[in-house]
N, C-alpha and C positions, 0 to 999 in steps of 0.2 A: 426922098432920095431916089435918084434915077436907078434904073435896072443895072446899068453899067457900073455905077458907083457901088451898088450892093454886091455885084460880082467881084469887083476889085477888093472890097472890104472883106469878103468871104475868103478869097485867096490869101490875103494878108493874115487873116485870123488863123487859117489852117497852117500857114508857115510859122506863126508864132508859137504853135504847139510843139514844134520840132526842136526841143531843147534837150539838155543832158538827161533829164528824168522823163523822157518821152513816154506819154501814156496813150496807148493805142485806142483804148475805149473812149477816152476824152476826145481824141481826134475824130473818131467815127461818130460820136454823139453830136459834136459840133457840125459835122458834115450833114447828118440827117436833119438837124434843125434848120440849117441854112438852106437846104434844098426846099423845104416847105416855105421859107420866107422869100427866097429869091425866084424860084421856079414856079410858084403858084400851084403847087400840088397839095393834095389833101393830107398825105402822109408819106414818110420815107423811112427806109430801113436798110441796114447793111448786114450781109452775112459774110463770114470769112471761113475758109477751109482750114481744118486742123491738120496736124501731121499725118493723120490717117486718111486725109482727103475728103472727109465728111464736113459739110457745111454746118456752121453754128451761128445763131443770132448774136450779133455783137452790139448793135445799136438800133434804136427805133425812136421815131419822133413822138410816139404816144404809146400808151399801154394797149390800146386797141390794135395798133400796128404790130406791136410785139407778139400779141396772142395770135394774130393772123399769120405772122411769119413762123411761129412755132407750129401752127397747124400745117403750114406748107411743108415743113420738114417732116412732121409726123406722117402726113399723107404721101410724102415723096412725090409730089407733083406741084407744079406752079411755075411762074415766070422766072423766079430767081434760080431755081434748080435747072431749068432749061437753058438759061443764059450761062450759068457756070459750066454745064456739061458741054455746050457747043462753043463757048467763047464768043458768041455772037449776041448783039443786042436783041431784045424782045420788046417791041414798041407798038403802041396804039392798039392794044388788045382790048376789045369790048367784052367785058365780063359776062354780058348777057348772051354772047354768041360763042363762048369757048367751052361750053359744057362737054363737048366731045373731046377736047384737048385736055381739060382739067376737070373731070366730072365731080370731084370732091372739093377741090379748092375754089372753083368758080362760084358755086352757090354760097360757100362760106364767106368769100370776099364780098359778094353782093349783099349778103345779110348784114355784114359789118358796115354797109353804107357806101361802098366803093362801086364805081361804074366802069373804070378803065384802068389799065395797069401797064407799066413799062419796067424793064429790067436792063441794066447796063453792066458789062463785065468790068471787074477790077483786074486789069490785064496790063502787063508790060512785056513786050516782045512775046516770048513763048510761055511766060508764066501767068497763070490765071489763079488768083488767090481768093476770089469771092465775087460778089455781085451787089449792085445797088438797086433796090426796089423803089419804085415811085408809083403812087396811087392817086387817081383823081376821083372826086366825088361826083363828077359829071361826065357824061359820054362826050367824046371828042378826041381829035388828034392833038398830039403834043407838037408844038412848033419846033421846026428843025433847029432853030437857034437855042431853044431850051434844052433839046437833046444834046447838042454840042456842049453847052455849059455844064450839064449834068455829067457828061463823060469827062470833061476837064476836071471837075471836082473829084470824080472817082480816080482819075489818073494821078492827081496830086497825092491822094491818100495811098494809092498803090505804091508809088515811088517811095513815099515816106516809110511805109511798112516794110518794104523789101530792103531798104537801106538799114532800117533798125534791126531787121532780122539778120542781115549780113554782119552788122556790128556785134550782135550777140554771139553769132556763130564764131566770129574771129576771137572773141573773148574766151569762148569755150576751148577753142583750139590752143590759145596761148596758155590757158590754165592746164590743159592736158600736157602740153609740152613742158611746162614748169614742173608738173608732177613727175613726168618721166625723167627729167634731169635730176630732180631731187632724189628720186628712187635710185638712179644710177650711182649717185654719190654714196648713199647708204650702203648699197651692195658692194662698192669698192672698199669702203671702210671695213665691212664685215670680212671681205676676202683678205684684207691686210691683217686683221686680227688672227684669222685662222692660219694664214700662211706663215706668219712670224712665230706663232705659238707652236705649230706643228712642224716647222722646218720644211715646208713643202713650197712648190712654186705656186704662182697665182692661178694658173690654169687648173691645177689640181684642187686648190682651195675653192675655186668657183664651182667645180664639178661636185665637190662634197656639199657645198652650200645648196646647190640646186637639188641634189638627191634628198637631203634632209627636209627641204621645203616641200618637195613632192610627197614624201612619206607622211608628212603632217597635213597635207592638203591645204597649204598656205601659199599665199602669193610670195614670190621671192623677196620682194622689198619688205613685206611685213615680217618675214622670218629673219631677214638681215637685221632689222631693227631689234628683234629679240636678242640676237647674238650680241649686238653692240651694247644694249642696255643691260645685258646679263640676266634676262628673264630666266627663272628657274626651269631647268629641263629643256631649254631651247635646243641643245645639242645632246644627242645620246652618246654613250660611251663607245659605240662602234666606230665613230669617226674622230672623236676628240674626248679628252678627259674633262672632268668638271672644271678644272682650272682655266679652261679656255674662255670662261665667262667672267673671270675675275678682273678683267680690265688691264691685266699686266702687259698685254701686247701693245696697248696704246697709251700714250701719255695724255695729259689733260686736254690737249688740243685735238684729240682723235675725232671728236664729234662735230668739230666746227667746219669740216670740209677741207682742212689743210692736207698736205701731201702725206703719204705714209712715211714711216721711218726708213732710214737707209737700208736696214736689213731686209725690209719688205721689198724695197725697190730692187735690191740685188736678186731677189727671187722671181721678179716679173719676167715672164717669157718674152 
C-alpha cells in the first residue's frame, strides 16, 4: 500500500471513531499506532492536559514509550512539555546533543534505544490541549512531508476532542438548567402551600421559606421539598403550625407541576 493510501486510510479510521459513544483513549491509541505505521517512526505517544493544565499520558504505541513519557512528566523536562508550553513544534532533536536542554530526559531516552525526537502541538486556534511525541531509533531529520502529515493527524484528533468536550459541556449546562427549572417549580409549590395555609401573600411566604431554610443550613429547593412531602419538623412553630405539613393546602395535583389553587393565586403579589 502506498504512503498516500495509508494516510487516507488513517484519516478515515480516525473519522470512524467519532460516533455517539466517542472514546478519546481509543482515538488517541489509533493515532499513536498509525503514526508508527505511516510515518516510519520508532514510537509515538500523546499527552493531554487536564482541567488543571497539567499534562497526562493518554496513549502510547508501546510500553517502552509509555514509561519514557511518564519519566518525562516526572522529570518535568522533554520535547512534549516544551511543545505544550510554547505551542510550537519541536523537531529533529538529536538526543545525543540535547543534554544541556534536557539533562535527565535525554540520557533516559537514549538508554531506551531512541536517537532523535519530535513533538507537535495539539492546537486549534488559541487552544492547546496537548502534544504528540514521535521518536526515531536512528539519527536523522524527519522529512517535511512526514511532519506535515503528523501535524494533520494531531489536528484531526484535536478538533474531535474539542468538539466532544463542547458537547459534554453543553449537556452539563442543559442538566443544570433543567435542575434549576425543577427547583423553581418545587419552591413555587411550597410557597403556595404556605401562603394558602397561613393566609399570607406569596412574597411573605417566600421570605418565610428562605428564612427557615437558612436557619437549617439547607438549600432552598431541598427545604421546599421537605415542606411539600411533609417531612417531620420541616417547619418550626415560629412561622407555621404543624398542620402546614399535612397536605391540606394542596390537592392531589399539587406535586405534578400544575398551577396553584385560586386562593393562592389571589394572594400572589
